[in-house]
PLY file of the C-alpha trace (Angstrom):
ply
format ascii 1.0
element vertex 304
property float x
property float y
property float z
element edge 303
property int vertex1
property int vertex2
end_header
-110.98 -168.84 -138.13
-113.64 -166.05 -137.21
-114.55 -168.25 -134.20
-111.18 -167.26 -133.28
-111.37 -163.80 -133.92
-114.47 -163.32 -131.78
-113.44 -165.09 -128.79
-109.98 -163.15 -128.70
-111.91 -159.60 -129.25
-114.39 -160.82 -126.27
-111.50 -161.67 -123.85
-109.74 -158.17 -124.72
-112.79 -156.34 -123.81
-112.34 -154.39 -120.43
-115.34 -154.24 -117.81
-117.57 -151.22 -117.47
-116.39 -148.69 -114.94
-118.84 -147.41 -112.35
-118.64 -145.08 -109.43
-116.29 -142.30 -108.30
-112.80 -142.73 -107.72
-110.99 -142.27 -104.02
-109.87 -138.17 -105.12
-113.12 -137.38 -106.43
-114.71 -138.46 -102.91
-111.81 -136.70 -101.17
-112.15 -133.69 -102.94
-115.69 -133.76 -102.32
-115.69 -134.22 -98.49
-112.78 -131.28 -98.33
-115.25 -129.28 -99.64
-118.46 -130.40 -97.85
-115.98 -129.81 -94.21
-115.17 -126.35 -95.65
-118.55 -125.46 -96.18
-119.41 -126.85 -92.78
-116.88 -124.82 -91.11
-117.88 -121.72 -92.57
-121.61 -122.17 -91.31
-120.63 -123.08 -88.09
-118.28 -119.73 -87.68
-120.75 -117.50 -88.98
-123.34 -119.05 -87.22
-121.10 -118.87 -83.75
-120.04 -115.13 -84.49
-123.32 -114.05 -85.06
-124.69 -115.75 -81.57
-121.52 -113.82 -79.99
-122.53 -110.41 -81.76
-125.84 -110.89 -80.82
-125.01 -111.15 -76.91
-122.71 -108.50 -77.07
-125.52 -106.29 -78.87
-128.13 -107.39 -76.11
-125.97 -106.77 -73.23
-125.14 -103.30 -74.59
-128.81 -102.28 -75.09
-129.62 -103.40 -71.66
-126.46 -101.21 -70.59
-127.84 -98.29 -72.07
-130.85 -99.01 -71.05
-129.82 -99.81 -67.47
-127.79 -96.63 -67.22
-130.54 -94.00 -68.12
-132.72 -95.36 -65.34
-130.04 -95.74 -62.77
-129.01 -91.99 -63.44
-132.80 -91.03 -62.47
-132.90 -93.08 -59.84
-129.83 -91.19 -58.12
-131.56 -87.93 -59.32
-134.57 -88.72 -57.38
-132.07 -89.65 -54.14
-130.43 -86.72 -54.00
-133.54 -84.45 -54.69
-135.33 -85.84 -51.98
-132.07 -86.17 -49.59
-130.18 -83.15 -50.79
-126.75 -82.79 -51.87
-123.83 -83.38 -49.66
-121.29 -80.41 -49.24
-118.45 -82.58 -50.33
-117.57 -84.81 -53.60
-118.64 -88.51 -53.31
-116.36 -90.59 -55.75
-116.90 -94.53 -57.00
-120.26 -95.01 -54.99
-121.96 -98.37 -55.58
-125.26 -98.15 -57.33
-128.71 -100.26 -57.00
-129.12 -102.52 -60.00
-132.01 -104.57 -60.61
-131.94 -108.38 -59.19
-132.06 -109.35 -62.50
-129.01 -108.24 -63.85
-126.66 -107.82 -60.79
-124.82 -110.46 -61.67
-123.87 -109.52 -65.09
-123.51 -105.65 -64.56
-121.54 -103.89 -62.02
-122.27 -100.22 -61.23
-120.62 -96.94 -59.72
-121.05 -93.46 -59.98
-119.30 -90.04 -59.22
-121.10 -87.08 -57.65
-119.38 -84.01 -58.45
-119.85 -80.33 -57.73
-119.26 -77.06 -60.38
-116.16 -75.15 -58.76
-117.00 -71.89 -60.45
-114.44 -69.52 -58.83
-114.59 -65.66 -58.42
-112.36 -65.07 -61.86
-115.02 -67.61 -63.43
-118.05 -65.91 -62.27
-116.39 -62.30 -63.08
-115.54 -63.57 -66.35
-119.17 -64.53 -67.13
-120.44 -61.06 -66.01
-118.28 -59.30 -68.30
-119.49 -61.37 -71.10
-122.63 -60.73 -70.48
-122.48 -57.20 -69.98
-120.53 -57.12 -73.34
-123.12 -58.81 -75.23
-125.60 -56.16 -73.71
-123.45 -53.38 -75.16
-123.22 -54.84 -78.00
-127.18 -55.16 -78.62
-127.48 -51.62 -77.35
-124.97 -50.12 -79.56
-126.75 -52.27 -82.56
-129.77 -50.75 -81.26
-128.52 -47.50 -81.21
-127.35 -47.56 -84.71
-130.41 -48.78 -86.01
-132.03 -45.60 -85.04
-134.72 -47.45 -82.58
-133.41 -46.18 -79.55
-133.72 -42.36 -80.78
-137.42 -42.84 -81.96
-137.94 -44.04 -78.50
-136.21 -41.54 -76.47
-136.98 -38.89 -78.92
-139.16 -35.79 -78.29
-142.68 -36.55 -77.80
-145.76 -34.03 -77.26
-146.81 -33.97 -74.10
-150.77 -34.76 -73.47
-153.00 -33.74 -71.01
-154.29 -36.62 -68.92
-157.58 -36.08 -70.54
-159.87 -37.53 -73.38
-156.49 -37.66 -76.13
-154.04 -39.62 -73.56
-156.92 -41.84 -72.54
-157.27 -42.96 -76.57
-153.78 -43.25 -76.61
-154.00 -45.85 -74.51
-156.96 -47.31 -75.13
-155.42 -47.40 -79.15
-152.43 -48.93 -77.56
-154.38 -51.82 -75.84
-156.39 -52.64 -78.83
-152.94 -53.12 -81.02
-151.68 -55.16 -77.85
-154.72 -57.39 -77.99
-154.15 -57.87 -81.62
-150.62 -59.15 -80.72
-151.73 -61.64 -78.34
-150.74 -59.56 -75.32
-152.82 -58.72 -71.83
-153.04 -55.21 -70.34
-154.91 -56.50 -67.40
-152.21 -56.71 -65.36
-150.34 -53.64 -65.81
-153.75 -51.89 -64.96
-153.13 -53.79 -61.64
-149.52 -52.74 -60.83
-148.07 -55.70 -62.79
-145.43 -56.36 -65.10
-143.22 -53.96 -66.45
-141.91 -56.11 -69.18
-145.21 -56.45 -70.11
-145.56 -52.85 -71.07
-142.20 -52.73 -72.46
-143.09 -55.43 -75.16
-146.71 -53.58 -75.69
-145.24 -50.29 -76.43
-142.74 -51.63 -78.71
-145.37 -53.57 -80.48
-148.11 -50.83 -80.90
-146.41 -47.96 -83.37
-147.23 -44.49 -82.83
-149.63 -45.38 -80.12
-147.10 -47.06 -78.17
-144.52 -43.92 -78.46
-147.60 -41.53 -77.09
-147.92 -44.38 -74.06
-144.28 -44.01 -73.59
-144.64 -40.18 -73.14
-147.96 -40.54 -70.74
-145.94 -43.17 -68.86
-142.51 -41.19 -68.70
-140.86 -44.38 -69.01
-136.99 -44.02 -70.66
-135.47 -46.82 -71.97
-132.28 -45.26 -71.46
-132.90 -45.35 -67.75
-133.90 -48.90 -68.45
-130.83 -49.83 -70.04
-128.91 -48.51 -67.26
-130.66 -50.34 -65.06
-130.20 -53.82 -67.04
-126.54 -53.34 -66.64
-126.57 -52.59 -63.43
-128.71 -55.79 -62.69
-126.39 -57.74 -64.18
-123.64 -56.44 -62.59
-125.16 -57.09 -59.38
-127.49 -59.99 -59.27
-126.23 -62.31 -62.00
-122.68 -63.22 -59.52
-125.18 -63.79 -57.08
-127.02 -66.12 -59.34
-124.52 -68.05 -60.42
-122.67 -68.80 -57.35
-126.59 -69.95 -56.03
-126.95 -71.86 -59.19
-123.30 -73.87 -58.65
-124.30 -74.61 -55.08
-127.29 -76.17 -55.99
-126.07 -77.99 -59.18
-123.97 -81.38 -59.38
-122.36 -83.55 -61.99
-123.49 -86.95 -61.84
-121.18 -89.51 -63.55
-122.48 -93.16 -63.88
-120.02 -95.95 -65.12
-121.55 -99.44 -66.23
-119.23 -102.04 -66.88
-119.69 -105.80 -68.01
-117.49 -108.67 -69.49
-118.92 -109.83 -72.58
-119.12 -113.42 -73.67
-115.27 -113.21 -75.43
-114.10 -112.18 -72.20
-113.41 -108.78 -73.09
-114.36 -105.71 -70.28
-116.82 -103.41 -71.64
-117.64 -99.95 -69.82
-120.79 -97.51 -70.68
-120.07 -93.97 -68.91
-122.58 -91.46 -69.07
-122.27 -87.68 -67.51
-125.78 -85.92 -66.46
-126.29 -82.73 -64.53
-128.63 -82.46 -61.71
-129.92 -79.58 -59.33
-131.44 -79.78 -55.60
-130.79 -78.36 -52.47
-128.46 -79.00 -49.94
-128.56 -81.75 -46.91
-129.37 -79.34 -44.37
-131.93 -77.41 -46.90
-133.57 -80.87 -47.35
-133.88 -81.24 -43.47
-135.33 -78.28 -42.87
-137.85 -78.94 -46.04
-138.93 -82.45 -44.62
-139.22 -80.78 -41.06
-141.32 -78.27 -42.20
-143.81 -80.84 -44.21
-143.56 -82.92 -41.22
-144.82 -80.11 -39.13
-147.39 -78.88 -41.30
-148.72 -82.88 -41.46
-149.06 -83.10 -37.52
-151.10 -79.62 -37.24
-153.45 -80.99 -40.11
-154.04 -84.11 -38.39
-154.48 -82.38 -35.07
-156.97 -80.46 -36.62
-158.82 -83.04 -38.03
-158.39 -84.67 -34.77
-159.80 -81.40 -33.22
-162.97 -81.42 -35.52
-164.09 -85.09 -35.67
-164.07 -84.69 -31.41
-167.73 -82.64 -31.19
-169.01 -85.09 -33.52
-168.13 -87.94 -31.33
-169.15 -86.60 -28.36
-172.77 -85.83 -30.06
-172.76 -89.55 -30.90
-172.11 -90.47 -27.50
-174.94 -88.30 -26.07
-177.36 -89.67 -28.32
-176.50 -93.17 -27.68
-177.04 -92.41 -24.44
-180.24 -91.01 -24.83
-181.31 -93.91 -26.81
-180.44 -96.77 -24.20
-182.69 -94.66 -21.79
0 1
1 2
2 3
3 4
4 5
5 6
6 7
7 8
8 9
9 10
10 11
11 12
12 13
13 14
14 15
15 16
16 17
17 18
18 19
19 20
20 21
21 22
22 23
23 24
24 25
25 26
26 27
27 28
28 29
29 30
30 31
31 32
32 33
33 34
34 35
35 36
36 37
37 38
38 39
39 40
40 41
41 42
42 43
43 44
44 45
45 46
46 47
47 48
48 49
49 50
50 51
51 52
52 53
53 54
54 55
55 56
56 57
57 58
58 59
59 60
60 61
61 62
62 63
63 64
64 65
65 66
66 67
67 68
68 69
69 70
70 71
71 72
72 73
73 74
74 75
75 76
76 77
77 78
78 79
79 80
80 81
81 82
82 83
83 84
84 85
85 86
86 87
87 88
88 89
89 90
90 91
91 92
92 93
93 94
94 95
95 96
96 97
97 98
98 99
99 100
100 101
101 102
102 103
103 104
104 105
105 106
106 107
107 108
108 109
109 110
110 111
111 112
112 113
113 114
114 115
115 116
116 117
117 118
118 119
119 120
120 121
121 122
122 123
123 124
124 125
125 126
126 127
127 128
128 129
129 130
130 131
131 132
132 133
133 134
134 135
135 136
136 137
137 138
138 139
139 140
140 141
141 142
142 143
143 144
144 145
145 146
146 147
147 148
148 149
149 150
150 151
151 152
152 153
153 154
154 155
155 156
156 157
157 158
158 159
159 160
160 161
161 162
162 163
163 164
164 165
165 166
166 167
167 168
168 169
169 170
170 171
171 172
172 173
173 174
174 175
175 176
176 177
177 178
178 179
179 180
180 181
181 182
182 183
183 184
184 185
185 186
186 187
187 188
188 189
189 190
190 191
191 192
192 193
193 194
194 195
195 196
196 197
197 198
198 199
199 200
200 201
201 202
202 203
203 204
204 205
205 206
206 207
207 208
208 209
209 210
210 211
211 212
212 213
213 214
214 215
215 216
216 217
217 218
218 219
219 220
220 221
221 222
222 223
223 224
224 225
225 226
226 227
227 228
228 229
229 230
230 231
231 232
232 233
233 234
234 235
235 236
236 237
237 238
238 239
239 240
240 241
241 242
242 243
243 244
244 245
245 246
246 247
247 248
248 249
249 250
250 251
251 252
252 253
253 254
254 255
255 256
256 257
257 258
258 259
259 260
260 261
261 262
262 263
263 264
264 265
265 266
266 267
267 268
268 269
269 270
270 271
271 272
272 273
273 274
274 275
275 276
276 277
277 278
278 279
279 280
280 281
281 282
282 283
283 284
284 285
285 286
286 287
287 288
288 289
289 290
290 291
291 292
292 293
293 294
294 295
295 296
296 297
297 298
298 299
299 300
300 301
301 302
302 303
């Protein structure tokens, strides 16, 4: 009876299970596939952005070099009288297939109304500065009554004291003694205290007259200066375009201003330079001829 029960228990025991089920394997494979997809996607995205950053950086560096080349070209050859649009740029051979470049050369259109407005604004700023100077009392002090000094030892002493104060302030009066810059004299006077006021009386300088002269100078000279500046200034607009790895068209644009002479003036300057070089070459050749003749005579004497 006991044996039968033992056999029955052995026959009913289930075998020991080992390994993973099919469901567990499928879940692990799906997780692994998802992780690989994320890793490969991030790698491809980083590669795409790496190429984009590289081309953008190369475009920025190329763009500045192109602007410098264009400025050098027109400083040498001169600006044309008309505007230029859509002109092709010269690119290095290593980048000529990746990028395309074009530029515009546009003149500054300052008409008479704009120049008159700028002149009027400048005169307004000068008038405001004069009013502030008048309100501060400094102008009255400069234009006030001063002692008339005879051109003797006292006047020379004031001049020497003013020169000493100016030297301490870093100003050199040597140009004034040689009939030089008046603005340096004004700076010296304003920075020299009481000696400067005495120097005003010695030199008979009226600051009010100087202010009127500045206003007339702005009214007369500033329009000419602005007209000359607009004739010699051009806006350079450069566009650099390329196609990135995603197939999208990219464009980088920069604007700069450059100054140069016109083409006619550039030709005249080049002719002067060529003529000077020719004269120097002729002078050098004429200076070398007597030496060559003497050497030839010495050689003939040695042969004899």
